[in-house]
N, C-alpha and C positions, 0 to 999 in steps of 0.2 A: 545904620548898621548894615553891613554886607550880608546879604541873604541869598545863597545859591538856589538855582532852580534846576540843577542837574550837575552831573559830575564834570561836565565841560567847564563849568564856572570855577572849578577848583584848581585849574592849571596855574602853577606858580604861586599858589596861596599856601599859607602855613595852616595846616589842617590837623586838628586834634582828633584822635580816635580813642574814645572813652569806653573802655571795656574790650578785653582781648580774648573773647570767646570765639565761637564759630563765626558769628557775624563780623566781629572786629578783625579777625584774621583775613576774612574775605575782602573786607574794606581796604586793609593794608595792601593786599595783592592787587586790588583794582587801582590804587592810587600811587603805588611805588614808582618813582621816576617821574611822576606827573606833578606831585605836590611835595612840599616840605612837611614831613609827618612827625607828629608828636603822639606817641602811643602810651596810654595810661590805663591802669587797672587797679582795682582795690586790693587785689592779691599781690603778694611778692613772689619772687622766684620764677617769673614767666620769661626770663631772658634779659639780656643786657639792654635791649632797645626799649623795654617796657618799664616806664616809671610807675612807682607806687603812689596812689592818690594822696595819701597823707604824708608822703615823704618827698614832697616837691612836685608831685605830679599835677596837683591842682593849680599850683603857681604857673607851671608850664602851659597848661590849658588856657589860663587867663591871657597868655600872650599870643594866642592863636586867632586867626581870622574867623574860623568857624570850627565847631566841634560836632563830630558825628557820634552820637551816643548809641551804644548797644542797647537792645531791648531790656536786658536784665537790670539796668540802672534806672530807678524810679524817676519819672519825668519831673516830679515835684520835690525831689530831694534837695536839701539846702544848698549843697555845693553846685548842683545843676542850675538852680535859680540864681545863685551868685554869679555864675558865668554870664547869664543873660543880663543881670543887673550891671555888669561891667562892660556891656556892649558886645559880647561874643555871641554870635548866633548859634543856637543849638538845634540840630535837626538829626535825621537818621539817613543812613545810606539807602535804606529801602525807599524812603520818601524821594530822594534824588533820582533813584532808578526809575520809579514810577512816573515821575514828572517828564522824563526824557524818553519814555517807552511808548510805543503805539498801544494805548490803553484799550483800543478796540479788540485787541487779542488777549486781554487779561481778564480773568475772573478771580476775585478774591473771596475767600471763605473764612468766616470767623464764627465763634459761638462758645458757650461754656462747655458744651459737650457736642460731639459729633463732627467737629470741623475736620479732624484728621481722616475719619472714615469717608466723609462726603468729598473731601479733596481727592482721595484715592478713587472714589466712584466716578467723579467727573472725568478724571484722567482716563480711567478704564473705558467708560462709555464712549469717549471721543476716539480712543483707539479702536473700539469695536466698529465704529463708523468709518474706519480708514483714515482718520484725521491724525496729524502730528500734534502731540501735546506733551508738555513737560510738567512734572509735578515739582513744585518749588516751595520755598519758605520753610516753616517749622518742620514740615514732614519730609522735606528734601534738602536742597541746597539754597543758600542765599542767591537770588536771581542775578545779582550784580557780580558774582564771582567770575573772574575772567576765564576760568576753566570751562565755563558753560557757554554754549552758543544759543542765545535766545532771540536770534534774528528772524526765526520763522516758526510757524505753528502756533498753537494755543498755549498760553502760559497760565497754569492753574496754581494759584498762590494761597497757601494757608497763612493766615495772619492772626497773631495773638492779640490780646487786649493791650499788651505792652507796646506792640507795634502800631496798633490803630491810632493811638493818641498822637503820633508824630506824622501821620499821613495827611497831606494838604489837598491831594487830588484823589479821585476815585477811579477805579477801572470801569470798564463798560458794564460789568455785572458784579454785584455784591450779594453774597449769600450769608445770612445769619441763621445758623442751625438751631440755636437754643439760647436761653438767657437765664442764668441762675446767679449764684454767688461764688466768687473765686478771687484769689490774689488781693484780698482786702488789705494786706500789709503793704502792697505795692501801690494800690490806688488810693487808699485812705479810708474809703467807706463803700458800702454797697451801691449807693447812689452814684458815686463817682466811677466805680467800676463799670456799671451799666452805661453811664454816659460816655465813658472813654471807648468802650467797645462799639457802641452804636454810632460814635462820631464818624466811623468809616462810611456809614450810609449817608451822612450829611456832608461829606467832603465835596469839593468843587468838581464840576464836570458832569455832563449828561451820563446817567447810568440807570440801570434797572436794579432794584433791590428785591430779593426773593427771601421770604420768611415762611415758616410753617403756619398753616391755618389753624391757630389755636388761641385760647383766651389770652395767654401772656402777651402775644404780639398785637392782638386787637386792642388791649388795654394801653399799650405804649405807642400807638400809632403816631401820636404827635411828636415822638422823639425820633422817628424814622424819616430819612430823606430818600431822594431818588424816585423813580417811577416804581411805586410800591405794588408788589404782587404777592398775594397769599397763595400758598401751594398746599393742596390737600395731600394727605399721605397716599402712597401707592397701595392699591388693593389687589394687586395681581400676584402677590407672593414672590416677587422678584428677589426681595431681600433674602428669603430662605434659600432660593436657588443659588444665591451668591455665597451662602454659608454664613450669613449674618444673623445673629440671635437678637431677639427683642423687638417689641413693637416700634420703638423709637427708630430702628433702622429702616422701617418702611417710610418714615418721614424723610430720612436722609436720602434714600433712593429717589423719592419724588423730587426733592430739591435738586439733586444732581441731574436728573433728567430735564428739569425745567431750566437749569443753567446751560446744559448742552443746547437746548432749543433756543435760548436767548442768544447764545454765542453764534450758532451756526445757521439757525433757521430750520434745522432738521426737526421734523415733528416728533413729539414725545413718543407716540406709538411706534414710530420707526426705530427710534433709538432703543426703546424697551425691547423690541423683537430682536434687534441685533445683539443686545446684551444677554438675552436669554440663550441665544445660540452659543455665545462664548462664555457663559457663566462659569463653566468648569475651569476657566483660565484665571478667574479672579482670586487673588490671595488676600483674605481678610487681614487687617493689621494685627500685628503681634500685640498681645496683652489687652485686646479689646474683646472680652468674653471668649477667650481662647481656651478650648478644651486641652488640658495638659495631660491628664491620665484618667482612667476609670478602673474600678475594681468591683467585684461582687462581694457584698457583705450580707450574710444571713439570707442569701437568695435574692437580694435586691442590689441595684446598681448605685454605686457611690462615684460621683463625678467630681473632678478637681478642675476648677475654672479660674484662669488668670485674667483679671480685669485691672491689672496694675496701672494702666493709663488713666484710670478714674482717680484723679487727684483732687477732685472737688465733689460737693454734695450731689449735684444734679446727675452725673453719670452713675453714681452709686445707687441713687433712687431708681434710675432706669434699669440697672442690673437687677435690683430686687423684683421689679415688675417682670423681667424676663423669666424669673424662676418662682412665680407666684404660686404654682401648684406643687412645688417641691419642698420637702424638709431642707433646712438650710443652716449652714454655719458660716457666718460672715466674719472675715478677718479684716478689720478696719483700723485706721489711725495712722499716725506718723508725726511729722513736723506740724506744729500748731501755728497757723497763720491767722487765727482769729475769726474764721468764718462761723456763721450761725448753723448749728447742727439740729435745730428744731425740726426742720422738714424731714431730715433723715430719721430722726428719732420717732417722728409721727409715722413714717412709712414702716419702720420696724415694728412699732407697737400695733399697727393695723394688720399685720400678717396673721393668716389663719393656720398656716402650716407650722409645725414645730421649728423653732428658730433659736439659734444660739449666737451671741455676739462675742467675738474674741477681739479684745482691744490691744493696741500697741501704741506706744509713745504718748506724748502730751495730748495730741488731738484725739486719740482713742479714749483717753481718760475723760475729756470733756464730752465726747459723744456718749460714753457710758453714763455720765452724770445727767445728761439731758434725757436719756432714755429711762432712767430709774423711776422718776415720778409718774411716768406714763404707762409702764408695763413691768410685770414681774418676770419678763423674759430673762432667761439664764445668761449671765455674763461671766467671762473669764478674762483675766489679765495675763498677757504673755510678754516675756522679756525679749524673746527673739523669734525668728520665723519657725525654727524647729518646734519650739514649744507651742506656737500658735497652731501649726498644722496638726500636731499631735492632739491638742485639745479639741480642735474642730473635728478631726476624724473620730475621736472617742465619743463625741456627742451625737454622731449619726450611725448608731448601731444597726439601723434598718434602712440604710441607704439615703440618698439625697444629694446635695451639692455643697462642697467646700468651696467657697467663693472668696478670692482675694480681690476686694474692691475698696481700696483704702479711704477714699474721700479726703485724702490729705497728701501733701508732698512727702518725699522720702528722706529729706535732707538730715533728719535727726540720726539715722543709722546708715544711710546709703548715700552714694554720690549722686544717684539719679534714679528715676523710676525703673530703668532697664535693670539696674543692679538688684533692685528689690524683687522684680519679677523673676530674674534669674535665680535668686535665692529661693523663692517660692517653688519654682520648677525643679530645682535641684533637690530640695527637701522632699517634695512630693515623690519624685522618682526614686529617692533612696528608701522611702517607706512603702511604696505600692509595689506589690510583686509584679 
């Protein structure tokens, strides 16, 4: 079976591009004029050159030399496995890019929560030290997009669990920020999700693996590859200076500083001091515990916080910890992809401050059902964001925090998490004077 080890191997080959989203479009731009392309997507109406999977697209892929699969298509889906059964190599554009790139310049970051923030932090810290750095991957652009010049500087790459499973080689530094439960519908089980995500640490090539110094990562040490280093949380309050809320961000800051040291040899203390001086320039990521508005209610402050990027349990639990001393109304739920909500239900039941749960979608209904036997905590069901914010606001007559932290994807009512966060922000600003 023909198996490429870089884009150069695809010259003159018949190449299938399976999935025509952001990554697929970048792949087509990279290979146009170099290879014979067959573009296939599950959806229809994407243009005359894009075949539909179930309407001849799969048959066309079977006639390809190799298929570059986009991350959104599950690795173990029946039609993907069928391609390989018929001798068609299935890989990813990111895997080919990494194999032919100077991996000494690349740091890859993954994790159930914190990978986007930590990717932004690594890039920012490098810039503070006067280093060239590009933020790539999920948080930026596909690094193989021909519109990008990746020939110089450090390459800071956010990698999802969908992408990890296709990577055969590791960059010089791998960072895993956290490990919980997510995307079980894609991976098939919690065990497979964790194994797929951690597979990046076990990929070929000499590399250092940086993980938080906590019980979770000590317990799974045998599943981690590379030169392993446990990183203790930062205790200098740099996270607060950068405008980052929550104790988990002190761990993200420490991992980012350690990654910069591993890449450049610059001492952590020096990078930290440079970051402190430039901290006012850092822009926290949108929808990561972002303050949208605040108002005074009966002499107390009521804050509205958007944590819409929290599409799994672990980041929502972390958000609860960030507001442990505040009365809280949590808006949670959305598309149900089968994750276990027991940990989040336990965290809600353990709260000492007045707390109300506003649920949305099928995932919210399951969360509410998991919470009910644990606590008499007040629950309300909302059909849309306006109703959810109104219920949350009414429950906090003496101030506190209205928190959108869904612990679920948005696909039941919205195209993506951005649209859901936009809806929350729009509703809040229409209600708050």
